[in-house]
VOGU-3710 file (C-alpha; in Angstrom, 3 decimals, decimal comma):
1> miftkdhitg> -16,250/-14,594/-81,158  -13,161/-12,449/-81,514  -13,076/-9,219/-79,521  -10,345/-6,616/-79,914  -10,343/-2,991/-78,868  -9,181/0,029/-80,869  -6,070/1,155/-78,988  -4,993/3,708/-81,600  -7,854/6,195/-81,343  -7,475/8,355/-78,257
11> nlfdpldhlg> -10,046/8,828/-75,499  -12,401/11,819/-75,487  -11,830/12,168/-71,744  -8,538/11,349/-70,030  -9,126/8,229/-67,870  -6,354/9,418/-65,505  -7,886/12,795/-64,692  -8,905/11,594/-61,245  -5,278/10,854/-60,335  -3,954/14,379/-60,433
21> pkrkklmnds> -0,780/15,607/-62,168  1,751/14,035/-59,785  0,344/10,520/-59,812  -0,320/10,782/-63,531  3,346/11,602/-64,114  4,408/8,645/-61,981  2,155/6,406/-64,051  3,518/7,634/-67,381  7,120/7,319/-66,183  6,625/3,748/-64,933
31> waglfrkeil> 6,815/0,503/-66,925  3,056/0,781/-67,427  3,467/3,935/-69,499  6,157/2,318/-71,641  4,065/-0,827/-72,104  0,961/1,088/-73,146  2,744/3,452/-75,500  5,299/1,201/-77,198  4,455/-2,473/-76,627  0,699/-3,007/-76,459
41> lelpvdkiap> 0,124/-2,475/-80,178  3,058/-4,755/-81,045  1,399/-7,841/-79,532  0,742/-10,433/-82,307  -3,032/-10,573/-81,956  -3,312/-11,673/-85,604  -1,485/-14,929/-84,721  -3,836/-15,922/-81,909  -7,111/-14,688/-83,445  -7,429/-17,645/-85,921
51> hfhavfgrpt> -7,912/-19,975/-82,944  -11,315/-18,347/-82,262  -14,371/-17,961/-84,474  -14,915/-14,510/-85,916  -18,721/-14,518/-85,425  -20,059/-17,441/-83,374  -19,740/-18,055/-79,648  -19,270/-15,776/-76,694  -16,870/-12,852/-77,149  -13,304/-13,591/-76,128
61> kelyatlgvl> -11,492/-11,501/-73,603  -9,951/-8,481/-75,285  -7,034/-10,105/-77,137  -4,478/-7,320/-76,650  -5,158/-7,224/-72,922  -5,062/-11,014/-72,541  -1,743/-11,383/-74,326  -0,433/-8,492/-72,240  -1,552/-10,228/-69,048  0,538/-13,299/-69,945
71> ilqqmndysd> 3,630/-11,082/-70,208  2,886/-9,161/-67,006  2,324/-12,403/-65,118  5,736/-13,792/-66,030  7,688/-10,550/-65,619  6,325/-10,203/-62,069  6,483/-13,968/-61,277  2,810/-14,236/-60,269  0,754/-17,398/-59,939  -2,580/-17,629/-61,749
81> ietvhqmafn> -4,562/-16,589/-58,656  -2,250/-13,642/-58,010  -2,596/-12,628/-61,669  -6,403/-12,625/-61,374  -6,179/-10,254/-58,398  -3,657/-7,964/-60,085  -5,834/-7,767/-63,175  -8,864/-6,926/-61,071  -7,418/-4,267/-58,764  -4,015/-3,035/-59,998
91> lqwhyaldit> -4,344/0,424/-61,578  -0,936/0,108/-63,274  -2,083/-3,042/-65,064  -5,246/-1,281/-66,206  -3,241/1,632/-67,601  -0,650/-0,637/-69,269  -3,380/-2,688/-70,968  -5,461/0,400/-71,877  -8,468/-0,655/-69,788  -10,556/2,473/-69,344
101> dksdastyic> -13,748/1,131/-67,733  -14,105/-0,650/-64,407  -16,548/-3,380/-65,434  -15,970/-7,036/-64,621  -15,918/-7,819/-68,336  -12,805/-5,660/-68,745  -10,943/-6,094/-65,458  -11,675/-9,715/-64,497  -10,031/-12,738/-66,062  -10,639/-16,224/-64,736
111> pktlwnfrhv> -7,831/-18,803/-64,288  -9,345/-21,055/-66,982  -9,076/-18,259/-69,551  -5,451/-17,723/-68,565  -4,806/-21,442/-68,961  -6,477/-21,598/-72,393  -4,595/-18,618/-73,824  -1,317/-19,808/-72,359  -1,854/-23,251/-73,902  -2,393/-21,723/-77,357
121> viekeldtil> 0,714/-19,538/-77,055  2,839/-22,491/-75,908  1,665/-24,955/-78,549  1,976/-22,483/-81,433  5,313/-21,115/-80,125  3,972/-17,579/-80,168  6,310/-16,746/-77,282  9,190/-16,468/-79,758  7,145/-14,158/-81,994  6,271/-12,027/-78,966
131> fnkitdklak> 9,922/-11,749/-77,997  11,121/-10,854/-81,490  8,471/-8,174/-82,091  8,910/-6,492/-78,717  12,712/-6,648/-78,921  12,704/-5,079/-82,381  10,391/-2,322/-81,172  12,520/-1,469/-78,131  15,686/-1,546/-80,254  14,174/1,058/-82,597
141> vfsvntdkqr> 12,681/3,265/-79,880  15,906/3,423/-77,862  18,268/3,372/-80,878  20,124/0,340/-79,508  23,491/-0,336/-81,109  23,701/-4,122/-81,537  27,293/-4,271/-82,807  28,625/-5,385/-79,418  26,949/-8,286/-77,636  27,813/-10,911/-75,013
151> ldsvhiksnm> 26,581/-14,471/-74,489  26,158/-16,739/-71,473  23,825/-19,388/-70,049  21,724/-19,511/-66,880  20,595/-22,716/-65,151  16,853/-23,248/-64,606  14,966/-25,727/-62,443  11,468/-26,802/-63,367  8,799/-27,799/-60,852  10,021/-31,345/-60,329
161> rrlgrinifa> 11,499/-33,271/-57,448  15,089/-34,449/-57,499  15,005/-38,257/-57,665  17,711/-40,860/-57,239  17,985/-43,928/-59,433  15,870/-46,081/-57,108  12,982/-43,626/-57,124  13,160/-43,198/-60,905  12,640/-46,958/-61,323  9,893/-47,171/-58,704
171> rcirsflvnl> 7,900/-44,146/-59,885  8,045/-45,160/-63,534  6,722/-48,618/-62,679  3,927/-47,199/-60,525  2,920/-44,628/-63,168  2,655/-47,410/-65,729  0,546/-49,593/-63,420  -1,858/-46,741/-62,660  -2,203/-45,954/-66,349  -2,622/-49,624/-67,261
181> krqekelfet> -5,441/-50,086/-64,743  -7,304/-47,069/-66,156  -7,010/-48,062/-69,814  -6,568/-51,861/-69,846  -7,999/-53,238/-66,616  -8,090/-56,834/-67,878  -4,372/-56,779/-68,648  -3,688/-55,139/-65,293  -5,333/-58,055/-63,472  -3,024/-60,555/-65,200
191> lpvelieryf> 0,028/-59,136/-63,405  1,348/-60,928/-60,280  -0,316/-59,796/-57,060  2,991/-59,256/-55,241  4,152/-56,932/-58,027  1,003/-54,817/-57,739  1,233/-54,664/-53,945  4,891/-53,626/-54,147  4,387/-50,650/-56,478  0,723/-49,713/-56,819
201> kkesiacfsm> -0,024/-48,332/-53,370  1,419/-44,965/-52,315  2,406/-46,394/-48,947  4,448/-49,085/-50,652  6,186/-46,741/-53,063  7,226/-44,490/-50,163  9,372/-47,306/-48,769  11,847/-46,876/-51,625  12,789/-43,472/-50,220  14,038/-45,117/-47,022
211> vkpsesektl> 16,469/-47,628/-48,497  19,800/-47,845/-46,667  22,903/-47,011/-48,713  24,266/-50,503/-48,047  21,146/-52,053/-49,620  20,831/-49,709/-52,605  22,605/-52,049/-55,037  20,382/-54,973/-54,070  17,253/-52,809/-54,357  18,288/-51,528/-57,803
221> tslsndlfsi> 18,779/-55,098/-59,005  15,300/-56,057/-57,788  13,737/-52,985/-59,423  15,483/-53,596/-62,726  14,246/-57,209/-62,797  10,657/-56,087/-62,121  10,839/-53,404/-64,801  12,348/-55,871/-67,275  9,613/-58,449/-66,624  6,870/-55,826/-67,169
231> vqsfkdngev> 8,452/-54,688/-70,447  8,760/-58,282/-71,655  5,146/-59,044/-70,701  3,677/-56,343/-72,921  6,266/-55,982/-75,703  3,923/-57,517/-78,302  0,813/-55,563/-77,272  0,367/-52,601/-79,633  -2,090/-50,724/-77,428  0,194/-50,909/-74,404
241> nsmhtyklll> 3,276/-50,029/-76,478  1,667/-46,731/-77,495  1,184/-45,635/-73,876  3,441/-42,803/-72,705  4,240/-44,534/-69,408  5,317/-47,723/-71,217  7,690/-45,696/-73,381  9,186/-44,282/-70,201  9,819/-47,840/-68,963  11,649/-48,621/-72,192
251> rvlreqctvt> 13,687/-45,432/-71,838  14,729/-46,230/-68,255  15,618/-49,780/-69,274  17,780/-48,499/-72,140  19,515/-45,776/-70,108  19,970/-47,471/-66,738  20,373/-51,153/-67,602  22,327/-53,516/-69,824  20,208/-56,229/-71,418  21,826/-59,543/-72,304
261> espeggaidv> 20,475/-61,191/-75,443  20,344/-64,842/-76,436  21,958/-66,125/-79,649  18,522/-65,981/-81,273  18,278/-62,241/-80,489  15,835/-62,394/-77,590  16,442/-60,644/-74,266  17,130/-63,059/-71,446  18,755/-61,083/-68,617  19,251/-57,554/-67,303
271> cvkpscdvps> 21,788/-55,867/-65,037  22,079/-52,297/-63,735  24,730/-50,057/-65,277  27,289/-48,318/-63,045  26,243/-44,747/-62,342  29,208/-43,398/-64,331  27,849/-45,072/-67,482  24,410/-43,470/-67,276  24,185/-40,666/-69,902  23,537/-37,059/-68,879
281> nslqnpsdpd> 20,392/-36,919/-71,030  18,802/-39,789/-69,104  15,369/-39,508/-67,498  15,553/-37,341/-64,365  11,910/-37,555/-63,321  8,928/-39,183/-65,084  6,926/-35,980/-64,480  9,404/-34,000/-66,624  10,965/-36,257/-69,269  12,511/-33,299/-71,154
291> agysghkgqg> 14,848/-32,251/-68,334  18,566/-33,047/-68,534  21,486/-33,233/-66,157  24,612/-31,095/-65,928  27,504/-32,316/-63,808  28,324/-28,686/-63,050  24,852/-27,257/-62,294  22,533/-30,229/-61,714  19,131/-31,254/-63,062  16,824/-29,058/-65,123
301> yqaqlmetyh> 17,245/-26,746/-68,098  19,426/-23,876/-69,202  18,691/-20,679/-71,095  21,179/-19,186/-73,530  21,068/-15,369/-73,304  22,701/-12,827/-75,574  22,488/-9,106/-74,847  23,920/-5,855/-76,120  26,415/-3,882/-74,033  28,121/-0,508/-74,133
311> teeesngigk> 31,510/0,646/-72,937  31,878/3,441/-70,388  32,755/5,941/-73,110  29,705/5,020/-75,202  27,263/5,403/-72,301  28,217/9,077/-71,773  27,506/8,772/-68,056  23,732/8,523/-68,668  23,429/4,840/-69,495  22,068/3,121/-72,588
321> lnlityveve> 19,715/0,208/-72,937  21,374/-3,218/-72,669  18,823/-5,263/-74,579  18,448/-9,047/-74,475  18,431/-9,936/-78,172  18,374/-13,738/-78,031  17,015/-16,361/-75,657  16,881/-20,110/-76,203  15,911/-22,870/-73,764  17,471/-26,341/-73,827
331> pahksdanal> 17,969/-29,285/-71,438  20,784/-28,885/-68,941  22,964/-31,572/-70,541  23,461/-29,514/-73,718  26,929/-28,029/-74,146  27,499/-24,283/-74,389  29,915/-24,965/-77,244  26,957/-25,572/-79,568  25,045/-22,389/-78,672  27,106/-19,618/-80,299
341> ipaiestkes> 26,326/-20,148/-83,992  22,524/-20,573/-83,519  22,516/-17,337/-81,503  24,289/-15,418/-84,279  22,024/-16,911/-86,952  18,891/-16,031/-84,984  19,923/-12,403/-84,489  20,851/-12,134/-88,176  17,325/-13,189/-89,114  15,941/-10,530/-86,782
351> giapkevlad> 18,243/-7,827/-88,155  20,018/-7,243/-84,816  23,159/-9,316/-85,375  26,402/-8,360/-83,591  29,798/-7,581/-85,087  31,626/-8,847/-82,022  30,561/-11,266/-79,282  32,054/-11,685/-75,809  31,801/-15,200/-74,396  33,662/-17,545/-72,081
361> slygsdence> 36,035/-20,237/-73,270  33,362/-22,924/-73,834  31,818/-20,838/-76,604  35,171/-19,824/-78,073  36,352/-23,046/-79,700  38,390/-22,688/-82,882  35,528/-24,133/-84,948  33,073/-21,590/-83,519  35,464/-18,690/-84,060  36,034/-19,651/-87,690
371> aaksmgvevi> 32,318/-20,180/-88,355  31,473/-16,831/-86,764  34,255/-15,141/-88,749  32,711/-16,404/-91,982  29,469/-14,703/-90,877  31,237/-11,399/-90,225  31,312/-11,732/-86,418  34,406/-11,553/-84,218  34,373/-13,812/-81,160  36,324/-12,473/-78,182
381> sptmghsred> 36,935/-15,437/-75,904  39,831/-17,079/-74,052  41,161/-20,343/-75,446  40,373/-23,593/-73,689  42,974/-25,171/-71,412  46,438/-23,905/-70,604  49,986/-24,922/-71,372  52,385/-26,332/-68,779  54,552/-23,749/-67,091  57,665/-25,913/-67,368
391> aislsdfeis> 57,142/-26,676/-71,070  57,462/-24,671/-74,281  54,334/-24,382/-76,407  53,733/-23,105/-79,915  52,641/-19,740/-78,503  56,161/-19,232/-77,075  57,608/-19,056/-80,590  57,702/-15,718/-82,392  55,073/-15,787/-85,134  54,835/-13,344/-88,027
401> etgeiircpe> 51,626/-11,691/-89,207  51,442/-14,203/-92,068  51,521/-17,114/-89,606  55,126/-18,235/-90,049  57,612/-19,064/-87,276  60,308/-16,358/-87,219  62,416/-17,626/-84,327  62,243/-19,966/-81,372  62,185/-18,867/-77,693  65,997/-19,062/-77,648
411> gktptkikmk> 66,260/-16,722/-80,637  67,212/-19,326/-83,280  65,742/-18,840/-86,756  64,449/-21,793/-88,798  66,444/-23,012/-91,765  63,445/-24,126/-93,802  59,657/-23,816/-93,697  57,461/-26,199/-95,638  53,656/-26,013/-95,868  51,329/-28,667/-97,270
421> kdrynvafns> 47,591/-27,917/-97,242  46,917/-26,915/-93,616  50,096/-28,429/-92,135  53,412/-26,717/-91,423  56,834/-28,307/-91,110  59,506/-25,951/-89,700  63,130/-27,145/-89,679  65,803/-25,957/-87,221  69,537/-26,628/-87,160  70,044/-29,838/-85,192
431> edcincpknt> 73,292/-28,602/-83,654  71,501/-25,597/-82,156  68,648/-27,746/-80,824  70,903/-30,412/-79,295  72,928/-27,812/-77,420  69,823/-25,875/-76,361  69,256/-25,873/-72,540  65,483/-26,243/-73,127  65,781/-29,199/-75,444  63,868/-31,546/-73,130
441> vcptrqgkkr> 60,781/-29,318/-72,895  60,748/-28,085/-76,509  58,058/-29,382/-78,940  60,615/-29,809/-81,765  61,489/-33,393/-82,670  64,709/-34,730/-84,153  64,557/-35,925/-87,769  67,099/-37,415/-90,158  68,801/-34,121/-91,017  67,268/-31,456/-88,767
451> hylrytdkql> 64,967/-30,876/-85,821  61,384/-30,269/-86,896  58,405/-28,416/-85,442  55,140/-29,651/-86,950  51,785/-27,968/-86,449  48,477/-27,312/-88,205  46,531/-24,166/-89,067  44,241/-24,807/-86,114  47,153/-25,077/-83,684  48,642/-21,901/-85,150
461> riasrriked> 45,374/-19,976/-84,715  45,071/-21,118/-81,101  48,685/-20,146/-80,410  48,101/-16,697/-81,919  45,040/-16,259/-79,725  47,030/-17,222/-76,621  49,598/-14,568/-77,447  46,915/-11,890/-77,834  45,297/-12,862/-74,515  48,287/-11,452/-72,641
471> epefkeryry> 47,957/-8,075/-74,313  46,226/-5,187/-72,465  43,902/-4,574/-75,413  42,344/-8,050/-75,096  41,900/-7,674/-71,329  40,273/-4,271/-71,762  37,789/-5,622/-74,317  37,063/-8,874/-72,494  36,389/-7,305/-69,098  32,883/-6,335/-70,248
481> rsgieatnsf> 31,873/-9,999/-70,486  31,351/-10,160/-66,720  28,432/-7,772/-67,077  26,183/-10,592/-68,260  26,569/-12,272/-64,869  24,769/-9,239/-63,417  22,074/-9,772/-66,055  21,599/-13,374/-64,919  21,241/-12,208/-61,314  18,876/-9,396/-62,336
491> yntltgvkyl> 16,900/-11,900/-64,434  16,364/-14,204/-61,461  15,789/-11,515/-58,812  13,031/-9,730/-60,722  11,321/-12,620/-62,506  12,239/-15,756/-60,515  13,463/-17,517/-63,666  15,683/-20,066/-61,884  12,780/-21,778/-60,096  9,675/-22,164/-62,261
501> rvrglkavrf> 6,173/-23,381/-61,507  5,924/-25,502/-64,665  7,398/-28,672/-66,157  8,269/-29,686/-69,702  10,422/-28,012/-72,331  7,592/-26,091/-74,042  6,166/-24,656/-70,818  9,641/-23,792/-69,510  10,491/-22,060/-72,790  7,281/-20,015/-72,583
511> cvvlkaigvn> 8,104/-18,779/-69,072  11,776/-18,076/-69,787  11,106/-16,139/-73,008  8,341/-13,989/-71,507  10,460/-13,287/-68,433  13,238/-12,104/-70,767  10,706/-9,698/-72,287  10,005/-8,477/-68,753  13,714/-7,820/-68,139  13,870/-5,739/-71,327
521> ifratavrra> 10,811/-3,755/-70,225  12,224/-3,056/-66,758  15,547/-1,980/-68,222  13,947/0,199/-70,879  11,856/1,921/-68,204  14,956/2,645/-66,111  16,824/4,066/-69,111  13,879/6,215/-70,146  13,589/7,607/-66,618  17,349/8,299/-66,455
531> vsdnkivteg> 17,274/10,100/-69,792  14,231/12,098/-68,691  15,888/13,115/-65,398  19,083/14,096/-67,199  17,053/16,130/-69,675  15,422/18,032/-66,833  18,832/18,734/-65,307  20,558/19,799/-68,511  17,665/21,608/-70,166  15,745/22,755/-67,126
541> iepvldntil> 18,459/24,834/-65,456  19,457/26,804/-68,534  16,024/28,438/-69,020  16,013/29,347/-65,334  19,405/31,018/-65,679  18,288/32,751/-68,855  15,168/34,074/-67,149  17,215/35,285/-64,194  19,586/37,151/-66,499  16,650/38,695/-68,330
551> vfrgqfrnis> 15,141/39,884/-65,053  18,414/41,479/-63,905  18,941/42,977/-67,348  15,473/44,549/-67,221  16,051/45,915/-63,746  19,405/47,359/-64,830  17,773/49,060/-67,805  15,089/50,572/-65,564  17,715/51,910/-63,159  19,788/53,229/-66,055
561> nrlqqiwghm> 16,786/55,000/-67,594  15,885/56,510/-64,224  19,435/57,834/-63,699  19,402/59,379/-67,147  16,126/61,106/-66,357  17,520/62,512/-63,080  20,693/63,653/-64,806  18,638/65,325/-67,479  16,596/67,219/-64,876  19,750/68,281/-63,016
571> sadhefglkl> 21,324/69,523/-66,256  18,208/71,501/-67,136  18,069/73,111/-63,670  21,750/74,028/-63,930  21,274/75,729/-67,288  18,210/77,616/-65,957  20,263/78,903/-62,973  23,029/80,171/-65,234  20,502/82,106/-67,337  19,041/83,826/-64,227
581> aa> 22,503/84,850/-63,008  23,268/86,391/-66,388
//
C-alpha cells in the first residue's frame, strides 16, 4: 500500500523548537535546509508509486523520504548499514526528509527496503529523472546562467578485481562449471574428471594466480584448449547455450583466441591471440562484463560531466553556483570524441543548453565543432596534434576572413586561386618557389606550369583554429577549462565516486548520477551561505550606521534645544535688569 506524507502543509508546532535559535539557524543554513525546502518536493514519487499497490498490502515506507535516503546515501558515500544508522539517529537527515516524529516507523529503514527501492530506481532508470528534476530546480532557484559550460570525463572503478588473461580464462571456466552443476547435473557428470578437478575446486583455481611469467604462454595455450573443448561439447545444447556463463565463454573465445576452421566450416583448432590484438572492450572480469579498458586510465568506467562556469567578473567576488548539468556513464574504452554531441543534445532537451563549451582536444575534432556549430554552440578547444617546427604548415600562410590564401610565409602572393566543391587549389609563381630558401619544407608542390598548394575546407578550418590558438583572447577564454579538474577532485573527495561498491553498468550509473546530485547540493549550500553572509555584511552594517547617526542627531537636537532655552533665560534676565536700572 502506497504511503506518502503531505510535505506542503506546515506544522502546527515547530519540530525544531527544542534546538534553540542558534542550532536552528545552523540547521536551516546547512544542506538539510536546502534539501527540505527546495528538493524534497521535486522527487519523482509518481514514477515509483506504480510499482506498489494503492490499497492492498502493508504500507510502504514514506516514498519521499525513501527516495531522499537513496540520494543522501550516495552523496555521503555510506554503505547500507551506515545508511540505516544515519536514518535512525541523524537529526539533519530527519530535518532534510521532513520527519517530525521519532517513531521506528518513520526513522528506521531496513537494508532490504533500501535494496528493493534501489533496484526499482536502477531498472526503471529513475536516476536520470531524479537528476534532471533536481538540476532544473536548482538552476531556477539560483538563477544559473547556462550559456558557458565545460566538459570532461572522470575514470571510475567498480567493485571488481583486476584480472590478467590467465585468470579471466580460469574464472570463466569455473563459473560455467558451477552453474552447469546447479542446473544440468547430468551434463556436468559427462565432463572429464581431470577437467573438473583442474577448475572446479577453489584450491585448484588459486594455482593460476601463481604461474611464472616464463610459463604464462604455455598456461594460456592449455586454458584456451580447455575452454574450446567445453564450448564445442555444448554448442548444440539449447539449454546450455542460453546460460549467461556459457555466453561468457563464447565471448572470451572470440576476443582472446583465433579459431581455425575446416573447409567444411567446422572449428578444428584454437590459438591465443597476442595481447596487442585483444580489443579494449574485451571482458575484464566475469563478475562485471560491462566494464571496459582504457590504455590511459585502466579498467572500469568513465563518467562524462558537463558543468556551468562563470568568469571572475561575472562572479562579482561572491561566487555563483557552478552546476553539473549533464552526467553520462560509459565503459572506459569509449572515446571522449563521441561524448560532446550527446551532451549538447541532452542539455537542449532539458532547456539548459550552453552557447559555448570548453573542452580538451579530444572533444574538439573538426566534425564535433561543425556539428555543434549547427546546433548554435561554439566549441572552444585546441586542435589535435601539432605541426613540425622545421616545416611550414597551412597555418603559416596568411589567410583572409573569407578563407583564401593572401600570401605565403615569404610574402609571395598567389597568381591564381581555384575552388571546386570543398577543395582549394592555389597557384604560385614557380620561379619564386624554386628560389625560395624554404622550398624543401614548404607544402607547395611543383606542377606543369606553377607550384600548387592544395587543401580542403577541413584543413583550412583547422589551420584557422591553430592561428587563433596563439592569440591572447583564446588563452584567456580557454583557461577556465581547468576548473573542471577541480570538480572531478571535489566529486571524488566528497562522494567517493572513483571507487564504487557496486558492479555493472546500471548500478554504476545509479551511483554516479546520484553522487552528481550530491555535488550540486553541496555546492548550492555553499553558495547560499556565501550569499547570506554577504547580505549580512552589506545590509547589516548600514542600518547600524543609520541608527548611530539617528542617535547622535537626537542628542545634538537635545543639546541645541537646551542651549536655546538657556540663552532665552539669559536674554530675559538681561532685559529685566535694564528695566530696573531705568
